[in-house]
Backbone bond lengths (Angstrom), bond angles and torsions (degrees), N, CA, C in turn:
res aa  C-N    CA-C-N  psi(-1)  N-CA   C-N-CA  omega(-1)  CA-C   N-CA-C  phi
1 M - - - 1.443 - - 1.533 107.37 -
2 S 1.315 116.42 125.87 1.454 119.94 177.50 1.526 110.16 -106.56
3 Q 1.302 114.13 142.23 1.454 119.09 -178.64 1.524 108.33 -106.56
4 Q 1.309 117.04 130.04 1.458 121.41 -179.39 1.518 109.12 -81.70
5 V 1.336 115.34 133.73 1.450 120.74 178.94 1.537 108.41 -83.02
6 L 1.296 116.78 130.60 1.438 122.25 -178.98 1.537 110.32 -78.56
7 H 1.320 116.17 130.64 1.464 121.67 178.01 1.525 108.70 -60.58
8 P 1.350 118.44 140.60 1.469 119.87 178.69 1.526 114.23 -53.68
9 M 1.328 116.85 -34.92 1.455 119.27 179.14 1.534 111.11 -69.42
10 A 1.325 117.15 -30.67 1.464 119.68 176.20 1.526 110.15 -67.30
11 K 1.323 116.01 -36.11 1.474 120.01 177.18 1.519 110.47 -65.65
12 L 1.331 116.27 -44.26 1.452 120.51 176.82 1.534 110.24 -60.86
13 Q 1.323 115.74 -45.26 1.466 120.70 179.93 1.525 111.22 -58.70
14 R 1.322 117.49 -43.55 1.469 120.78 177.91 1.513 111.75 -60.50
15 H 1.336 115.61 -43.69 1.463 119.30 179.55 1.511 111.66 -64.82
16 V 1.309 116.70 -43.36 1.464 120.92 179.42 1.538 109.59 -64.90
17 R 1.321 117.89 -40.79 1.466 120.86 177.28 1.540 110.09 -59.04
18 S 1.317 115.91 -43.10 1.467 121.65 178.52 1.544 110.29 -62.04
19 L 1.313 116.87 -40.35 1.461 121.38 178.94 1.524 111.68 -65.95
20 V 1.323 116.61 -36.65 1.465 121.73 177.19 1.530 109.72 -68.54
21 E 1.316 116.37 -45.04 1.455 120.19 -179.32 1.521 112.31 -64.55
22 S 1.344 116.88 -30.62 1.468 120.10 179.36 1.529 112.65 -87.61
23 G 1.341 116.46 -5.19 1.462 119.79 177.61 1.510 115.57 89.11
24 V 1.324 118.45 2.30 1.455 121.65 178.32 1.522 110.50 -68.89
25 L 1.320 116.37 -39.08 1.459 123.39 174.89 1.516 109.35 -119.85
26 K 1.326 115.86 153.95 1.467 121.31 173.54 1.511 107.32 -105.86
27 P 1.325 117.41 150.93 1.475 119.87 177.53 1.536 112.49 -59.22
28 T 1.310 116.77 -25.04 1.467 120.86 -179.11 1.530 113.09 -87.08
29 D 1.337 117.45 -9.13 1.467 120.50 177.69 1.518 109.82 -62.56
30 G 1.315 116.31 147.72 1.452 120.91 175.53 1.517 110.77 -70.56
31 I 1.320 115.30 149.13 1.465 120.34 178.91 1.522 110.57 -57.83
32 W 1.319 117.70 -29.18 1.468 120.98 -178.73 1.525 111.69 -57.12
33 K 1.328 119.16 -25.17 1.464 121.31 -178.67 1.542 111.32 -65.62
34 I 1.302 116.78 -21.33 1.470 120.77 177.51 1.530 108.47 -61.56
35 A 1.316 118.09 -27.95 1.461 122.00 -178.97 1.525 111.82 -55.89
36 F 1.324 116.89 -34.69 1.471 120.29 179.69 1.522 111.81 -65.49
37 L 1.322 116.50 -29.67 1.452 121.65 -177.69 1.528 113.26 -89.33
38 Y 1.331 115.53 -23.18 1.460 120.98 -178.05 1.531 110.91 -120.45
39 S 1.299 116.51 42.84 1.473 120.00 -173.14 1.519 113.56 -54.56
40 D 1.321 118.05 -41.21 1.464 120.27 -178.44 1.528 113.87 -70.15
41 T 1.311 116.30 -31.20 1.480 120.22 -176.01 1.538 112.20 -116.05
42 W 1.327 116.80 14.27 1.458 119.21 -174.46 1.512 113.40 -60.65
43 N 1.325 118.76 -38.40 1.469 119.63 -179.49 1.531 110.93 -58.13
44 F 1.334 116.28 -41.59 1.465 119.77 177.15 1.525 110.91 -62.23
45 W 1.344 117.20 -49.98 1.458 120.58 -177.01 1.512 111.72 -65.68
46 K 1.338 117.36 -37.55 1.454 120.14 178.06 1.530 110.75 -61.26
47 Q 1.347 116.65 -43.89 1.475 120.02 178.12 1.526 110.69 -63.38
48 E 1.330 117.09 -40.75 1.457 120.21 179.05 1.533 110.62 -63.41
49 L 1.314 115.93 -46.19 1.468 119.89 179.17 1.523 111.63 -60.52
50 E 1.320 115.74 -44.36 1.470 119.77 -179.89 1.538 110.89 -66.51
51 A 1.321 117.24 -33.50 1.464 120.62 177.12 1.534 110.97 -62.88
52 F 1.324 117.14 -29.39 1.451 121.93 176.08 1.530 111.32 -93.98
53 E 1.320 116.37 17.22 1.441 124.96 174.45 1.530 115.51 65.11
54 F 1.334 115.61 32.45 1.448 120.30 172.44 1.522 107.64 -90.27
55 A 1.316 116.21 142.24 1.468 121.81 171.88 1.533 106.90 -101.47
56 M 1.295 116.44 150.37 1.468 119.50 -176.16 1.532 112.48 -65.77
57 K 1.342 116.74 -19.34 1.462 119.91 178.21 1.533 112.47 -85.99
58 D 1.340 117.14 -10.09 1.466 120.20 178.22 1.517 109.84 -61.28
59 P 1.337 117.14 146.22 1.467 119.35 177.78 1.536 111.51 -71.14
60 V 1.308 115.10 151.57 1.467 122.21 177.53 1.525 110.31 -55.02
61 S 1.336 116.50 -33.35 1.473 119.26 -178.94 1.524 112.72 -57.79
62 E 1.331 117.88 -29.80 1.466 121.23 177.48 1.510 111.39 -65.67
63 L 1.319 116.76 -40.04 1.463 122.28 175.87 1.516 111.63 -62.70
64 L 1.316 115.80 -37.89 1.460 121.08 -177.40 1.519 112.80 -75.04
65 K 1.332 118.00 -18.10 1.463 122.18 -179.49 1.540 114.18 -75.61
66 V 1.314 117.03 -18.73 1.466 120.23 -174.87 1.520 109.62 -67.00
67 D 1.366 115.20 128.96 1.453 121.29 -178.83 1.533 111.56 -88.29
68 Q 1.325 115.42 -36.65 1.470 119.08 -174.51 1.522 108.90 -145.62
69 W 1.313 115.32 139.20 1.468 121.91 -177.94 1.504 110.18 -103.84
70 D 1.333 117.04 68.62 1.453 121.22 177.52 1.523 109.44 -89.45
71 E 1.313 113.87 136.41 1.459 117.95 176.22 1.508 108.51 -102.04
72 E 1.328 114.83 138.27 1.468 119.31 177.76 1.506 108.55 -75.47
73 E 1.325 114.67 140.55 1.458 118.86 -179.28 1.493 111.52 -109.07
């Protein structure tokens, strides 16, 4: 049995989805608001988000729409 490793962005997406479902974030909030929750690691996440062509002003809902986090090689 092989276990598939979850992409780091998928982990972030799951956490953000949980925050939206609990009301901490709104789907219309800008992605930049995640910085308040990930202050220690925000530089890493910001670079990852930008690598996937997200702008910090994009709504959280755009992050939640992604089906698969494939990186081009």
